[in-house]
TORKOL-4160 file (C-alpha; in steps of 0.2 Angstrom, whole numbers, padded with zeros to 4 digits, m for minus):
164
<pt num="1" X="m0661" Y="0339" Z="0252"/>
<pt num="2" X="m0658" Y="0335" Z="0234"/>
<pt num="3" X="m0645" Y="0322" Z="0229"/>
<pt num="4" X="m0630" Y="0328" Z="0220"/>
<pt num="5" X="m0625" Y="0324" Z="0202"/>
<pt num="6" X="m0620" Y="0306" Z="0198"/>
<pt num="7" X="m0604" Y="0305" Z="0189"/>
<pt num="8" X="m0595" Y="0289" Z="0184"/>
<pt num="9" X="m0586" Y="0279" Z="0171"/>
<pt num="10" X="m0584" Y="0261" Z="0166"/>
<pt num="11" X="m0572" Y="0254" Z="0153"/>
<pt num="12" X="m0569" Y="0238" Z="0144"/>
<pt num="13" X="m0553" Y="0232" Z="0134"/>
<pt num="14" X="m0553" Y="0225" Z="0116"/>
<pt num="15" X="m0536" Y="0216" Z="0115"/>
<pt num="16" X="m0531" Y="0214" Z="0097"/>
<pt num="17" X="m0543" Y="0226" Z="0090"/>
<pt num="18" X="m0537" Y="0243" Z="0085"/>
<pt num="19" X="m0546" Y="0260" Z="0088"/>
<pt num="20" X="m0548" Y="0261" Z="0069"/>
<pt num="21" X="m0557" Y="0244" Z="0068"/>
<pt num="22" X="m0568" Y="0248" Z="0083"/>
<pt num="23" X="m0573" Y="0266" Z="0079"/>
<pt num="24" X="m0585" Y="0262" Z="0064"/>
<pt num="25" X="m0595" Y="0251" Z="0076"/>
<pt num="26" X="m0597" Y="0265" Z="0089"/>
<pt num="27" X="m0598" Y="0280" Z="0077"/>
<pt num="28" X="m0615" Y="0273" Z="0070"/>
<pt num="29" X="m0627" Y="0281" Z="0082"/>
<pt num="30" X="m0640" Y="0268" Z="0078"/>
<pt num="31" X="m0630" Y="0252" Z="0081"/>
<pt num="32" X="m0635" Y="0250" Z="0099"/>
<pt num="33" X="m0647" Y="0235" Z="0094"/>
<pt num="34" X="m0632" Y="0226" Z="0087"/>
<pt num="35" X="m0621" Y="0227" Z="0102"/>
<pt num="36" X="m0632" Y="0230" Z="0117"/>
<pt num="37" X="m0646" Y="0216" Z="0117"/>
<pt num="38" X="m0656" Y="0225" Z="0130"/>
<pt num="39" X="m0660" Y="0238" Z="0117"/>
<pt num="40" X="m0674" Y="0232" Z="0106"/>
<pt num="41" X="m0676" Y="0248" Z="0094"/>
<pt num="42" X="m0664" Y="0262" Z="0089"/>
<pt num="43" X="m0667" Y="0273" Z="0075"/>
<pt num="44" X="m0666" Y="0291" Z="0068"/>
<pt num="45" X="m0679" Y="0304" Z="0073"/>
<pt num="46" X="m0671" Y="0319" Z="0065"/>
<pt num="47" X="m0654" Y="0326" Z="0060"/>
<pt num="48" X="m0640" Y="0322" Z="0048"/>
<pt num="49" X="m0631" Y="0305" Z="0051"/>
<pt num="50" X="m0614" Y="0307" Z="0060"/>
<pt num="51" X="m0617" Y="0326" Z="0064"/>
<pt num="52" X="m0621" Y="0335" Z="0080"/>
<pt num="53" X="m0639" Y="0338" Z="0082"/>
<pt num="54" X="m0644" Y="0320" Z="0077"/>
<pt num="55" X="m0658" Y="0313" Z="0088"/>
<pt num="56" X="m0661" Y="0294" Z="0090"/>
<pt num="57" X="m0675" Y="0285" Z="0098"/>
<pt num="58" X="m0670" Y="0270" Z="0109"/>
<pt num="59" X="m0682" Y="0258" Z="0118"/>
<pt num="60" X="m0681" Y="0242" Z="0128"/>
<pt num="61" X="m0696" Y="0230" Z="0132"/>
<pt num="62" X="m0697" Y="0225" Z="0150"/>
<pt num="63" X="m0708" Y="0211" Z="0156"/>
<pt num="64" X="m0712" Y="0211" Z="0175"/>
<pt num="65" X="m0724" Y="0199" Z="0184"/>
<pt num="66" X="m0737" Y="0207" Z="0195"/>
<pt num="67" X="m0752" Y="0199" Z="0203"/>
<pt num="68" X="m0750" Y="0183" Z="0193"/>
<pt num="69" X="m0749" Y="0191" Z="0176"/>
<pt num="70" X="m0735" Y="0198" Z="0166"/>
<pt num="71" X="m0735" Y="0217" Z="0162"/>
<pt num="72" X="m0725" Y="0223" Z="0147"/>
<pt num="73" X="m0718" Y="0240" Z="0148"/>
<pt num="74" X="m0708" Y="0249" Z="0134"/>
<pt num="75" X="m0695" Y="0261" Z="0141"/>
<pt num="76" X="m0689" Y="0274" Z="0129"/>
<pt num="77" X="m0678" Y="0288" Z="0127"/>
<pt num="78" X="m0673" Y="0301" Z="0114"/>
<pt num="79" X="m0654" Y="0305" Z="0114"/>
<pt num="80" X="m0646" Y="0319" Z="0105"/>
<pt num="81" X="m0628" Y="0318" Z="0098"/>
<pt num="82" X="m0619" Y="0334" Z="0104"/>
<pt num="83" X="m0601" Y="0331" Z="0097"/>
<pt num="84" X="m0592" Y="0318" Z="0087"/>
<pt num="85" X="m0574" Y="0317" Z="0083"/>
<pt num="86" X="m0568" Y="0303" Z="0072"/>
<pt num="87" X="m0550" Y="0308" Z="0073"/>
<pt num="88" X="m0550" Y="0307" Z="0092"/>
<pt num="89" X="m0563" Y="0292" Z="0092"/>
<pt num="90" X="m0576" Y="0300" Z="0104"/>
<pt num="91" X="m0593" Y="0306" Z="0104"/>
<pt num="92" X="m0605" Y="0313" Z="0117"/>
<pt num="93" X="m0624" Y="0314" Z="0119"/>
<pt num="94" X="m0638" Y="0319" Z="0130"/>
<pt num="95" X="m0654" Y="0311" Z="0135"/>
<pt num="96" X="m0670" Y="0321" Z="0130"/>
<pt num="97" X="m0688" Y="0316" Z="0132"/>
<pt num="98" X="m0690" Y="0299" Z="0140"/>
<pt num="99" X="m0701" Y="0288" Z="0151"/>
<pt num="100" X="m0687" Y="0281" Z="0161"/>
<pt num="101" X="m0685" Y="0294" Z="0175"/>
<pt num="102" X="m0670" Y="0303" Z="0167"/>
<pt num="103" X="m0670" Y="0322" Z="0171"/>
<pt num="104" X="m0653" Y="0326" Z="0165"/>
<pt num="105" X="m0640" Y="0314" Z="0158"/>
<pt num="106" X="m0624" Y="0318" Z="0148"/>
<pt num="107" X="m0612" Y="0304" Z="0142"/>
<pt num="108" X="m0596" Y="0302" Z="0132"/>
<pt num="109" X="m0590" Y="0286" Z="0123"/>
<pt num="110" X="m0572" Y="0286" Z="0118"/>
<pt num="111" X="m0559" Y="0274" Z="0112"/>
<pt num="112" X="m0542" Y="0274" Z="0119"/>
<pt num="113" X="m0526" Y="0264" Z="0114"/>
<pt num="114" X="m0521" Y="0252" Z="0127"/>
<pt num="115" X="m0504" Y="0256" Z="0134"/>
<pt num="116" X="m0502" Y="0270" Z="0121"/>
<pt num="117" X="m0500" Y="0257" Z="0107"/>
<pt num="118" X="m0514" Y="0255" Z="0095"/>
<pt num="119" X="m0508" Y="0238" Z="0089"/>
<pt num="120" X="m0510" Y="0231" Z="0106"/>
<pt num="121" X="m0529" Y="0234" Z="0107"/>
<pt num="122" X="m0540" Y="0248" Z="0114"/>
<pt num="123" X="m0551" Y="0252" Z="0128"/>
<pt num="124" X="m0569" Y="0258" Z="0126"/>
<pt num="125" X="m0573" Y="0271" Z="0140"/>
<pt num="126" X="m0591" Y="0276" Z="0144"/>
<pt num="127" X="m0592" Y="0291" Z="0156"/>
<pt num="128" X="m0607" Y="0300" Z="0162"/>
<pt num="129" X="m0615" Y="0314" Z="0172"/>
<pt num="130" X="m0633" Y="0313" Z="0178"/>
<pt num="131" X="m0646" Y="0319" Z="0190"/>
<pt num="132" X="m0651" Y="0304" Z="0201"/>
<pt num="133" X="m0662" Y="0292" Z="0190"/>
<pt num="134" X="m0679" Y="0285" Z="0196"/>
<pt num="135" X="m0677" Y="0266" Z="0200"/>
<pt num="136" X="m0658" Y="0266" Z="0202"/>
<pt num="137" X="m0646" Y="0270" Z="0216"/>
<pt num="138" X="m0629" Y="0277" Z="0211"/>
<pt num="139" X="m0621" Y="0260" Z="0213"/>
<pt num="140" X="m0634" Y="0251" Z="0203"/>
<pt num="141" X="m0633" Y="0263" Z="0188"/>
<pt num="142" X="m0614" Y="0262" Z="0188"/>
<pt num="143" X="m0616" Y="0243" Z="0188"/>
<pt num="144" X="m0628" Y="0245" Z="0173"/>
<pt num="145" X="m0616" Y="0255" Z="0163"/>
<pt num="146" X="m0602" Y="0243" Z="0168"/>
<pt num="147" X="m0611" Y="0228" Z="0162"/>
<pt num="148" X="m0617" Y="0237" Z="0146"/>
<pt num="149" X="m0599" Y="0243" Z="0141"/>
<pt num="150" X="m0593" Y="0225" Z="0143"/>
<pt num="151" X="m0607" Y="0218" Z="0133"/>
<pt num="152" X="m0604" Y="0231" Z="0119"/>
<pt num="153" X="m0585" Y="0227" Z="0119"/>
<pt num="154" X="m0588" Y="0209" Z="0118"/>
<pt num="155" X="m0601" Y="0210" Z="0104"/>
<pt num="156" X="m0590" Y="0223" Z="0094"/>
<pt num="157" X="m0575" Y="0211" Z="0096"/>
<pt num="158" X="m0585" Y="0197" Z="0089"/>
<pt num="159" X="m0591" Y="0207" Z="0074"/>
<pt num="160" X="m0573" Y="0212" Z="0070"/>
<pt num="161" X="m0567" Y="0194" Z="0071"/>
<pt num="162" X="m0581" Y="0188" Z="0060"/>
<pt num="163" X="m0577" Y="0201" Z="0046"/>
<pt num="164" X="m0558" Y="0200" Z="0048"/>
């Protein structure tokens, strides 16, 4: 029997940073290497920057020890921007070709004001729907998303502080 779709979400707060300050860091579809250290490479394959249809290449280098020697593997994925709305601070995308065991993956990243007041800070939310992914359980994938969104929020917060 096939497993059902995985659906989940994780979020992280950026106290003292407004959605307007955070949005440019997320809206750049190629910024992943700045805010998510596990991503080595992220660049445009095709499409117009900031427009639906844009496709990016992302990769991570993974080193594993096996039989006394280190094996280096590059895990990669093409991701397509499906929708982006700067006025509502969100975008969604899907995974396309990859060597990561992803068959179907759709995700939305959005920024929400904390407590309805933009001046108090904001929350970055990452939600997804996916077929089960090779090498992960549902819980381990959710933990990966949760760790990733918190790392991104922390690094975006540092970037905002360093320019402010």
